[in-house]
Residue frames as qw, qx, qy, qz and C-alpha x, y, z in Angstrom:
[[0.180, 0.573, -0.323, -0.731, 124.85, 108.55, 191.75],
 [0.767, 0.384, 0.495, -0.142, 123.51, 107.19, 188.45],
 [0.381, -0.129, 0.615, 0.678, 124.83, 106.53, 185.01],
 [0.214, 0.141, -0.373, -0.892, 123.43, 107.68, 181.79],
 [0.472, -0.184, -0.752, -0.422, 120.98, 104.79, 181.81],
 [0.548, -0.536, 0.111, -0.632, 119.89, 105.51, 185.46],
 [0.862, -0.102, -0.484, 0.111, 121.69, 102.41, 186.80],
 [0.490, -0.860, 0.117, -0.089, 122.81, 103.05, 190.38],
 [0.454, 0.578, -0.603, 0.310, 126.53, 103.13, 191.02],
 [0.824, -0.424, -0.374, -0.024, 126.83, 100.49, 193.67],
 [0.734, -0.506, -0.048, 0.450, 130.21, 101.52, 195.16],
 [0.334, 0.914, -0.072, 0.220, 131.60, 104.87, 194.12],
 [0.773, 0.133, -0.314, 0.535, 135.39, 105.04, 194.74],
 [0.396, -0.830, -0.033, 0.391, 137.34, 107.07, 197.35],
 [0.598, 0.692, 0.053, 0.399, 139.26, 109.58, 195.36],
 [0.541, -0.685, 0.048, 0.485, 142.65, 111.04, 196.60],
 [0.534, 0.745, 0.127, 0.379, 144.30, 113.86, 194.69],
 [0.532, -0.602, 0.026, 0.595, 147.51, 115.81, 195.12],
 [0.457, 0.848, 0.058, 0.262, 148.54, 118.93, 193.28],
 [0.649, -0.395, 0.061, 0.647, 152.20, 119.92, 193.37],
 [0.325, 0.880, 0.266, 0.222, 152.52, 123.57, 192.36],
 [0.402, 0.591, -0.188, 0.674, 154.77, 126.70, 192.32],
 [0.297, -0.649, 0.291, -0.638, 153.64, 127.70, 195.83],
 [0.357, -0.335, 0.773, -0.403, 153.22, 124.31, 197.57],
 [0.130, -0.099, -0.976, -0.142, 151.29, 121.07, 197.88],
 [0.565, -0.030, 0.127, -0.815, 147.44, 120.80, 197.88],
 [0.090, -0.014, -0.990, -0.109, 145.55, 117.59, 198.52],
 [0.587, -0.058, 0.094, -0.802, 141.92, 116.47, 198.44],
 [0.024, -0.013, -1.000, 0.006, 140.12, 113.31, 199.49],
 [0.579, -0.018, -0.068, -0.812, 136.49, 112.70, 198.59],
 [0.044, 0.058, 0.990, -0.118, 134.44, 109.87, 200.04],
 [0.566, 0.071, -0.041, -0.821, 130.91, 109.25, 198.87],
 [0.214, 0.052, -0.975, -0.027, 129.53, 105.91, 200.09],
 [0.677, -0.338, -0.250, -0.604, 126.21, 104.38, 200.77],
 [0.464, -0.395, 0.685, -0.399, 125.63, 102.56, 204.07],
 [0.210, 0.094, -0.954, -0.194, 125.62, 98.73, 203.61],
 [0.033, -0.399, -0.904, 0.150, 122.08, 97.43, 203.63],
 [0.104, 0.689, 0.393, -0.600, 120.52, 100.88, 203.14],
 [0.478, 0.517, 0.516, 0.488, 119.17, 102.36, 199.92],
 [0.027, 0.926, 0.222, 0.303, 118.80, 106.00, 201.28],
 [0.429, -0.883, 0.152, 0.118, 121.50, 106.62, 203.87],
 [0.805, 0.367, -0.117, 0.452, 125.13, 107.26, 203.10],
 [0.545, -0.662, 0.038, 0.512, 128.32, 109.06, 204.13],
 [0.514, 0.753, 0.079, 0.403, 129.84, 112.09, 202.20],
 [0.529, -0.718, 0.078, 0.445, 133.25, 113.68, 203.21],
 [0.605, 0.679, -0.031, 0.416, 135.60, 116.05, 201.50],
 [0.623, -0.659, 0.049, 0.419, 139.02, 116.95, 203.04],
 [0.550, 0.738, -0.075, 0.384, 141.24, 119.75, 201.53],
 [0.607, -0.700, 0.099, 0.364, 144.63, 120.37, 203.00],
 [0.638, 0.651, -0.020, 0.411, 147.35, 122.60, 201.45],
 [0.566, -0.711, 0.080, 0.410, 150.63, 124.08, 202.60],
 [0.291, 0.905, -0.307, -0.050, 153.41, 126.19, 201.26],
 [0.807, 0.320, -0.395, 0.301, 156.81, 124.80, 200.48],
 [0.191, 0.522, -0.475, 0.682, 158.26, 126.82, 203.26],
 [0.592, -0.477, 0.261, -0.595, 155.85, 125.54, 205.98],
 [0.060, 0.231, -0.948, 0.209, 156.52, 122.67, 208.21],
 [0.169, 0.349, 0.869, -0.308, 152.81, 122.36, 209.19],
 [0.020, 0.443, 0.577, 0.686, 149.82, 123.11, 207.15],
 [0.096, 0.254, 0.392, -0.879, 147.71, 126.17, 208.24],
 [0.534, 0.192, -0.202, -0.798, 145.02, 125.71, 205.53],
 [0.026, -0.109, -0.993, -0.027, 142.61, 122.78, 206.03],
 [0.595, 0.016, 0.056, -0.802, 138.84, 122.40, 205.45],
 [0.139, 0.012, -0.989, -0.049, 137.30, 119.06, 206.34],
 [0.618, -0.076, 0.118, -0.774, 133.63, 118.08, 206.35],
 [0.053, 0.002, -0.999, 0.013, 131.91, 114.82, 207.26],
 [0.531, 0.040, 0.076, -0.843, 128.25, 114.32, 206.65],
 [0.336, 0.217, 0.915, -0.054, 125.56, 111.71, 206.81],
 [0.268, 0.110, -0.416, -0.862, 123.23, 111.85, 203.78],
 [0.441, 0.326, 0.778, -0.305, 119.70, 110.86, 203.19],
 [0.011, 0.069, 0.630, 0.774, 118.30, 110.53, 199.67],
 [0.416, 0.322, 0.383, -0.759, 114.98, 112.34, 199.54],
 [0.795, 0.539, 0.187, -0.207, 114.34, 111.61, 195.77],
 [0.861, 0.194, 0.213, 0.418, 116.71, 110.32, 193.09],
 [0.537, 0.460, 0.001, 0.707, 119.79, 112.53, 192.85],
 [0.193, -0.711, 0.112, -0.667, 118.70, 114.85, 195.75],
 [0.685, -0.226, -0.606, 0.336, 120.06, 114.26, 199.30],
 [0.366, -0.890, 0.083, -0.258, 119.89, 116.03, 202.63],
 [0.697, 0.250, -0.446, 0.502, 123.15, 116.32, 204.32],
 [0.443, -0.835, 0.074, -0.317, 124.15, 116.97, 207.93],
 [0.884, -0.043, -0.262, 0.384, 127.25, 116.69, 209.92],
 [0.494, -0.747, 0.008, 0.444, 130.42, 118.60, 210.89],
 [0.519, 0.768, 0.002, 0.375, 132.76, 121.16, 209.28],
 [0.681, -0.588, 0.039, 0.435, 136.31, 121.95, 210.44],
 [0.502, 0.725, -0.142, 0.451, 138.79, 124.69, 209.69],
 [0.603, -0.097, -0.446, 0.654, 141.67, 125.80, 211.87],
 [0.011, -0.218, 0.127, -0.968, 140.22, 129.32, 212.17],
 [0.552, -0.326, -0.141, -0.754, 136.62, 128.37, 212.93],
 [0.338, -0.221, 0.833, -0.379, 137.08, 125.06, 214.73],
 [0.042, -0.206, -0.950, -0.233, 134.56, 122.18, 214.53],
 [0.380, 0.186, 0.215, -0.880, 130.97, 123.36, 213.83],
 [0.539, 0.351, 0.754, -0.134, 127.71, 121.61, 212.82],
 [0.191, 0.278, -0.447, -0.829, 126.58, 121.92, 209.15],
 [0.481, 0.415, 0.754, -0.166, 123.36, 121.06, 207.25],
 [0.293, 0.479, -0.289, -0.775, 122.18, 121.49, 203.68],
 [0.851, 0.304, 0.388, -0.182, 121.31, 119.51, 200.68],
 [0.240, -0.459, 0.686, 0.511, 123.27, 118.02, 197.73],
 [0.773, 0.543, 0.122, -0.305, 122.11, 117.54, 194.10],
 [0.247, -0.474, 0.742, 0.404, 124.28, 115.18, 191.94],
 [0.832, 0.467, 0.149, -0.260, 123.77, 113.89, 188.44],
 [0.379, -0.475, 0.721, 0.332, 126.17, 111.47, 186.91],
 [0.806, 0.510, -0.060, -0.294, 126.00, 110.73, 183.20],
 [0.951, 0.169, 0.026, 0.258, 128.41, 108.50, 181.22],
 [0.635, 0.238, -0.086, 0.730, 131.01, 111.25, 180.82],
 [0.043, -0.550, 0.022, -0.834, 129.68, 114.21, 182.74],
 [0.460, -0.462, -0.668, 0.359, 129.19, 114.77, 186.55],
 [0.088, -0.622, -0.005, -0.778, 127.50, 117.66, 188.25],
 [0.485, -0.432, -0.642, 0.407, 127.43, 118.18, 192.04],
 [0.058, -0.622, -0.022, -0.781, 125.72, 121.13, 193.73],
 [0.580, -0.405, -0.633, 0.313, 125.88, 121.47, 197.59],
 [0.144, -0.663, 0.101, -0.728, 124.51, 124.62, 199.36],
 [0.652, -0.390, -0.604, 0.241, 124.83, 124.43, 203.17],
 [0.269, -0.867, 0.107, -0.405, 124.75, 126.32, 206.40],
 [0.682, 0.122, -0.560, 0.454, 127.73, 126.10, 208.72],
 [0.159, -0.049, -0.558, 0.813, 127.16, 126.75, 212.39],
 [0.204, -0.662, -0.619, -0.371, 123.82, 127.81, 213.94],
 [0.382, -0.666, -0.305, 0.564, 124.61, 131.09, 215.72],
 [0.148, 0.930, 0.048, -0.332, 125.41, 134.71, 215.03],
 [0.078, -0.663, 0.607, 0.432, 128.60, 133.68, 213.27],
 [0.768, 0.250, 0.589, 0.017, 126.97, 131.17, 210.93],
 [0.041, -0.441, 0.598, 0.668, 128.27, 130.87, 207.34],
 [0.786, 0.495, 0.235, -0.288, 126.26, 130.26, 204.17],
 [0.241, -0.470, 0.724, 0.443, 128.36, 128.26, 201.71],
 [0.815, 0.473, 0.100, -0.321, 127.81, 127.00, 198.17],
 [0.395, -0.391, 0.768, 0.319, 129.84, 124.33, 196.46],
 [0.790, 0.520, 0.052, -0.322, 129.66, 123.25, 192.82],
 [0.361, -0.432, 0.749, 0.350, 131.75, 120.74, 190.88],
 [0.793, 0.524, 0.025, -0.311, 131.60, 119.67, 187.13],
 [0.481, -0.368, 0.726, 0.327, 133.60, 116.92, 185.63],
 [0.744, 0.543, -0.119, -0.371, 133.80, 116.04, 181.88],
 [0.489, -0.430, 0.750, 0.115, 135.37, 112.68, 181.07],
 [0.781, 0.457, -0.150, -0.398, 134.94, 111.65, 177.44],
 [0.863, -0.172, 0.453, 0.143, 136.29, 108.24, 176.49],
 [0.223, 0.688, -0.571, -0.388, 139.23, 107.97, 174.08],
 [0.505, 0.248, -0.815, -0.138, 139.68, 104.18, 174.24],
 [0.745, -0.377, -0.539, -0.113, 138.80, 101.28, 176.43],
 [0.687, -0.384, -0.375, 0.490, 141.26, 102.35, 179.13],
 [0.286, -0.076, -0.041, 0.954, 141.86, 106.16, 178.43],
 [0.050, 0.855, 0.510, 0.083, 139.64, 109.14, 178.97],
 [0.222, 0.489, -0.091, 0.839, 140.23, 112.85, 178.72],
 [0.429, -0.583, -0.611, 0.321, 139.55, 114.58, 182.01],
 [0.114, 0.412, -0.021, 0.904, 138.52, 118.09, 183.00],
 [0.380, -0.604, -0.671, 0.203, 137.13, 119.55, 186.15],
 [0.018, -0.530, 0.074, -0.845, 135.89, 122.82, 187.46],
 [0.521, -0.508, -0.650, 0.218, 135.27, 122.97, 191.23],
 [0.066, 0.496, -0.071, 0.863, 134.24, 126.12, 193.14],
 [0.419, -0.547, -0.646, 0.328, 133.27, 127.19, 196.62],
 [0.011, 0.503, -0.048, 0.863, 131.99, 130.53, 198.04],
 [0.466, -0.545, -0.662, 0.219, 131.12, 131.23, 201.62],
 [0.008, -0.538, 0.084, -0.839, 129.94, 134.38, 203.52],
 [0.097, -0.159, -0.743, 0.643, 128.95, 135.29, 206.98],
 [0.082, -0.629, -0.736, -0.236, 125.21, 135.49, 207.37],
 [0.263, -0.729, -0.372, 0.510, 125.29, 138.41, 209.85],
 [0.006, 0.770, -0.109, -0.629, 126.95, 140.93, 207.54],
 [0.786, 0.599, 0.148, -0.049, 127.35, 139.17, 204.20],
 [0.038, -0.845, 0.504, 0.172, 131.07, 139.41, 204.38],
 [0.742, 0.426, -0.514, -0.057, 133.39, 137.12, 202.38],
 [0.753, -0.541, 0.364, -0.089, 134.65, 134.20, 204.55],
 [0.475, -0.338, 0.750, 0.312, 136.30, 131.75, 202.07],
 [0.753, 0.581, 0.052, -0.303, 136.23, 131.01, 198.33],
 [0.365, -0.420, 0.711, 0.431, 138.24, 128.91, 195.87],
 [0.783, 0.518, -0.087, -0.334, 138.32, 127.82, 192.18],
 [0.552, -0.359, 0.715, 0.235, 140.01, 124.65, 191.17],
 [0.679, 0.589, -0.193, -0.392, 140.77, 123.81, 187.63],
 [0.557, -0.329, 0.741, 0.180, 142.07, 120.53, 186.24],
 [0.738, 0.557, -0.192, -0.328, 142.87, 119.20, 182.68],
 [0.231, -0.509, 0.824, 0.089, 144.45, 115.91, 181.96],
 [0.660, 0.152, -0.636, -0.369, 143.90, 112.28, 181.21],
 [0.704, -0.337, 0.481, -0.399, 142.81, 109.16, 182.96],
 [0.543, 0.276, -0.777, -0.162, 144.14, 105.69, 182.52],
 [0.592, -0.266, -0.761, 0.017, 142.08, 103.07, 184.37],
 [0.477, -0.756, -0.436, 0.107, 142.14, 104.23, 188.04],
 [0.498, -0.366, -0.007, 0.786, 144.75, 106.92, 187.72],
 [0.241, 0.913, 0.282, 0.171, 144.11, 110.63, 186.56],
 [0.556, -0.436, 0.079, 0.704, 146.90, 113.07, 185.98],
 [0.370, 0.727, 0.353, 0.458, 147.52, 116.46, 184.25],
 [0.244, 0.273, -0.162, 0.916, 147.80, 120.21, 184.80],
 [0.298, -0.736, -0.608, 0.015, 146.00, 122.11, 187.57],
 [0.161, 0.389, -0.174, 0.890, 145.55, 125.37, 189.15],
 [0.336, -0.631, -0.652, 0.251, 144.07, 126.49, 192.57],
 [0.055, 0.484, -0.007, 0.873, 142.81, 130.05, 193.23],
 [0.460, -0.505, -0.666, 0.299, 142.08, 130.67, 196.89],
 [0.027, -0.564, 0.069, -0.822, 140.76, 133.71, 198.78],
 [0.488, -0.341, -0.709, 0.377, 140.43, 134.29, 202.48],
 [0.221, -0.476, -0.430, 0.735, 138.59, 136.58, 204.89],
 [0.251, 0.845, 0.358, -0.309, 136.69, 139.96, 204.25],
 [0.017, 0.797, -0.323, -0.510, 139.60, 141.44, 202.35],
 [0.922, 0.371, 0.083, -0.076, 139.76, 138.37, 200.13],
 [0.230, -0.713, 0.627, 0.212, 143.50, 137.73, 200.64],
 [0.846, 0.431, -0.145, -0.279, 144.44, 135.68, 197.63],
 [0.439, -0.481, 0.737, 0.183, 146.73, 132.66, 196.95],
 [0.804, 0.470, -0.188, -0.313, 147.31, 130.97, 193.56],
 [0.549, -0.399, 0.727, 0.102, 148.99, 127.61, 193.03],
 [0.730, 0.550, -0.232, -0.333, 149.83, 126.25, 189.47],
 [0.256, -0.465, 0.847, 0.040, 151.30, 122.89, 188.86],
 [0.493, 0.119, -0.794, -0.335, 150.68, 119.23, 188.03],
 [0.640, -0.270, 0.447, -0.564, 148.24, 116.82, 189.71],
 [0.386, 0.090, -0.897, -0.193, 147.60, 113.17, 190.14],
 [0.663, -0.196, 0.259, -0.674, 144.58, 111.34, 191.46],
 [0.205, 0.066, -0.971, -0.108, 143.81, 107.75, 192.24],
 [0.712, -0.230, -0.153, -0.646, 140.47, 106.02, 192.68],
 [0.076, 0.279, -0.899, 0.329, 140.50, 103.56, 195.62],
 [0.274, 0.151, 0.836, -0.451, 138.13, 100.95, 197.09],
 [0.483, 0.179, -0.300, -0.803, 135.89, 100.82, 193.98]]
């Protein structure tokens, strides 16, 4: 990713976030790293796990792990694996566009999951706005959305919308958050409102 002056970010941090809400816990870990000694190859992974307060074991997880290849600046091909408890482990491929300014980040990632009659087309988008308040403090806001449907019949498979609003102090971000999740063809819904905290690791 690149700053407003197009200077490459040499080592983007691993970001781990937890939302504690009225319905349960939700966590997300994002890894976006370049391979040592390579200008084009990298690794990109997002893991989402959530569970209700009444559950002993989480039934809602979505984990992807991808190798990336930068075709041109800010545009990368991605390929790897995608896992949920319902669909199991399946191959995935797509591309990812990312643009990182001083206080604004945009990521767009359309992809195909599985290469069979049960394949899923999925689109992911994330926008962050992080204006600076002082040397160590920033406002923080994020909109993150996902929508997937089965290619065979166009039926809804999975979607979510995540909203975050808070502040960052050095390597910690915290504030209020909301998750809106929908599952399956009938769009069974689940909402979770609460507070979140995130840390940036290995920067």
